[in-house]
Kinemage of the C-alpha trace (Angstrom):
@kinemage 1
@onewidth
@group {chain A} dominant
@subgroup {mainchain}
@vectorlist {calphas} color= white
{ca unk a 1} P -63.635 -9.416 53.115
{ca unk a 2} L -65.703 -8.705 50.002
{ca unk a 3} L -65.444 -4.959 50.686
{ca unk a 4} L -61.655 -5.201 50.858
{ca unk a 5} L -61.589 -7.171 47.589
{ca unk a 6} L -63.843 -4.590 45.950
{ca unk a 7} L -61.598 -1.713 47.101
{ca unk a 8} L -58.422 -3.496 45.993
{ca unk a 9} L -60.005 -4.343 42.638
{ca unk a 10} L -60.915 -0.698 42.010
{ca unk a 11} L -57.408 0.366 43.073
{ca unk a 12} L -55.807 -2.123 40.671
{ca unk a 13} L -58.003 -0.964 37.792
{ca unk a 14} L -57.325 2.708 38.570
{ca unk a 15} L -53.561 2.259 38.728
{ca unk a 16} L -53.645 0.248 35.514
{ca unk a 17} L -55.481 3.107 33.798
{ca unk a 18} L -53.022 5.726 35.075
{ca unk a 19} L -49.843 3.779 34.334
{ca unk a 20} L -50.781 2.174 31.040
{ca unk a 21} L -47.827 0.914 28.959
{ca unk a 22} L -46.854 2.448 25.628
{ca unk a 23} L -48.667 0.819 22.753
{ca unk a 24} L -46.737 -0.520 19.772
{ca unk a 25} L -47.425 1.408 16.590
{ca unk a 26} L -48.715 -0.588 13.632
{ca unk a 27} L -49.626 0.553 10.151
{ca unk a 28} L -53.058 -0.525 8.854
{ca unk a 29} L -51.679 -3.529 6.961
{ca unk a 30} L -49.747 -4.762 10.004
{ca unk a 31} L -52.800 -4.292 12.219
{ca unk a 32} L -55.011 -6.220 9.783
{ca unk a 33} L -52.489 -9.062 9.539
{ca unk a 34} L -52.147 -9.211 13.317
{ca unk a 35} L -55.912 -9.306 13.826
{ca unk a 36} L -56.232 -12.067 11.232
{ca unk a 37} L -53.570 -14.095 13.053
{ca unk a 38} L -55.384 -13.553 16.366
{ca unk a 39} L -58.795 -14.768 15.155
{ca unk a 40} L -58.627 -18.051 17.068
{ca unk a 41} L -57.710 -16.486 20.418
{ca unk a 42} L -59.875 -15.416 23.359
{ca unk a 43} L -58.923 -14.394 26.895
{ca unk a 44} L -61.052 -15.652 29.776
{ca unk a 45} L -60.561 -13.277 32.676
{ca unk a 46} L -61.929 -11.396 35.681
{ca unk a 47} L -61.866 -7.593 35.379
{ca unk a 48} L -60.006 -6.822 38.618
{ca unk a 49} L -57.775 -9.907 38.856
{ca unk a 50} L -54.163 -8.642 39.049
{ca unk a 51} L -52.876 -11.463 36.844
{ca unk a 52} L -55.559 -10.722 34.250
{ca unk a 53} L -54.608 -7.037 34.371
{ca unk a 54} L -51.016 -8.091 33.709
{ca unk a 55} L -52.064 -9.993 30.567
{ca unk a 56} L -54.327 -7.169 29.378
{ca unk a 57} L -51.416 -4.732 29.795
{ca unk a 58} L -49.362 -6.934 27.468
{ca unk a 59} L -52.225 -7.022 24.968
{ca unk a 60} L -52.245 -3.219 25.050
{ca unk a 61} L -48.450 -3.074 24.676
{ca unk a 62} L -48.631 -5.368 21.628
{ca unk a 63} L -51.596 -3.361 20.246
{ca unk a 64} L -53.509 -6.634 20.066
{ca unk a 65} L -57.277 -6.831 20.380
{ca unk a 66} L -58.657 -10.144 21.622
{ca unk a 67} L -62.155 -11.022 22.756
{ca unk a 68} L -62.227 -10.667 26.546
{ca unk a 69} L -64.587 -13.145 28.156
{ca unk a 70} L -65.618 -12.300 31.697
{ca unk a 71} L -65.749 -15.670 33.456
{ca unk a 72} L -66.998 -14.020 36.645
{ca unk a 73} L -69.932 -12.074 35.224
{ca unk a 74} L -71.121 -14.543 32.578
{ca unk a 75} L -72.370 -18.038 33.318
{ca unk a 76} L -71.850 -18.895 29.645
{ca unk a 77} L -68.136 -18.031 29.661
{ca unk a 78} L -67.654 -19.554 33.106
{ca unk a 79} L -69.157 -22.803 31.796
{ca unk a 80} L -67.012 -22.740 28.658
{ca unk a 81} L -63.896 -22.250 30.794
{ca unk a 82} L -64.798 -25.057 33.174
{ca unk a 83} L -65.865 -27.497 30.470
{ca unk a 84} L -63.108 -26.738 27.951
{ca unk a 85} L -60.208 -25.900 30.228
{ca unk a 86} L -61.148 -28.265 33.017
{ca unk a 87} L -61.183 -25.639 35.769
{ca unk a 88} L -62.295 -22.128 36.566
{ca unk a 89} L -58.976 -20.334 36.779
{ca unk a 90} L -58.054 -17.043 35.156
{ca unk a 91} L -56.384 -15.729 33.151
{ca unk a 92} L -56.811 -18.405 30.533
{ca unk a 93} L -56.069 -18.017 26.840
{ca unk a 94} L -58.181 -20.162 24.545
{ca unk a 95} L -56.236 -21.001 21.396
{ca unk a 96} L -58.212 -22.447 18.477
{ca unk a 97} L -55.776 -23.594 15.825
{ca unk a 98} L -56.440 -25.993 12.938
{ca unk a 99} L -59.553 -27.439 14.569
{ca unk a 100} L -57.840 -28.078 17.890
{ca unk a 101} L -58.422 -26.095 21.075
{ca unk a 102} L -55.714 -25.507 23.658
{ca unk a 103} L -56.301 -23.790 27.013
{ca unk a 104} L -53.263 -21.894 28.283
{ca unk a 105} L -53.251 -20.880 31.949
{ca unk a 106} L -50.797 -18.742 33.959
{ca unk a 107} L -50.220 -15.099 33.117
{ca unk a 108} L -46.481 -15.482 32.442
{ca unk a 109} L -47.079 -18.394 30.043
{ca unk a 110} L -49.769 -16.414 28.221
{ca unk a 111} L -47.514 -13.358 27.925
{ca unk a 112} L -44.632 -15.488 26.642
{ca unk a 113} L -46.928 -17.069 24.048
{ca unk a 114} L -48.271 -13.677 22.903
{ca unk a 115} L -44.804 -12.132 22.671
{ca unk a 116} L -43.475 -15.096 20.721
{ca unk a 117} L -46.400 -15.081 18.325
{ca unk a 118} L -46.963 -11.321 17.870
{ca unk a 119} L -44.030 -9.208 19.080
{ca unk a 120} L -41.810 -10.049 16.127
{ca unk a 121} L -44.482 -9.327 13.508
{ca unk a 122} L -43.717 -5.883 12.139
């Protein structure tokens, strides 16, 4: 079973690389403002998880760079996800805002949040 998962993971990553979405163009001021607004965000993910790939594709489409925290390969990030979010489930967007931390699960919810917060900023 682990061999099948490994093969499927490599296939998912390869197809994602080949069929990458078009990235939104931002001028330097827009990019700087967007990165400043994204300072409190981090994505906990597994590299080959299809739902994580879906969220990363949206990050690429929005031309948004967030810290990607590999909860599978790092005991530190896995512990943060379990302790802060209450469970080890990816993708998970950590949102630090005004001293409060919110953990947002589910790829569609994360994408909706990112689009609402960043897609209209031009």
